[in-house]
C-alpha positions, 0 to 999 in steps of 0.5 A: 344933880342935873348931871346925874339926871342927864346921865341916867336919862342917857343910860335909860335911853340906851338900855331901851334900844337893846333887843333884850329890853322890855322897853325896846322900839315898837310900832303898832301892829301891822297888816301882813296883807297890806305889807305884801301889797306894799312890798309889791308897790314899792318894788321890793321884789325887784331885788328881794324874794321872800322864801316860801311866798310866791311873788313875781321876781323883778330884775334889779341889780341884786338878788337877796332872799328874805325870810327862811331859816335863821339861827336867831330871831329877827327882832322887830327893831332889826327889821325896821332898821334894815328897811329904813337904814339898809347899810346899817348891817349887811349879812355876809352872804349879801355883801358881794351882790347887794352892796357897793365896794364901799360896803353901802347897801344898793337898797340905799340908792332906791331912796325908799325913805323918800316914799315909804309911809310909816303905815307901809313900814309897819305893814312890811314888818308884819309881812316879813317877820313871820317868814323867818323860821328859827332853827338851832345853830350848827354845833361847833366841830369841836363838840363832836370830839368831847 
């Protein structure tokens, strides 16, 4: 009996982590203006620019563009994960400049988690999420020959 309850609890917890789950990870709504200020205060602009938003660009060790056209929605959970665990998933276009030879994000060396507050995290996501414009993915080449 207890094993079934434990198994069900584990499965329910895993299902809640899925982007398709209505029970997914969610923090309170943030303030995009405060997120923009946090972006500057935490010196995110040293290595990142946000497409479509004029910010002073720093001179960090990498140059990674955030926002812009994407073929799928950058979920709330993905943005939170990218901020607090940047090595979790690095976009192929950013691997050469934004990662070490071992595949670890250079952002990991900023020790952001030592200074980032939960409110700043919430506001950063509120600032970044609307900067992504969803576009249809390119058609595969074989589709032209049907």
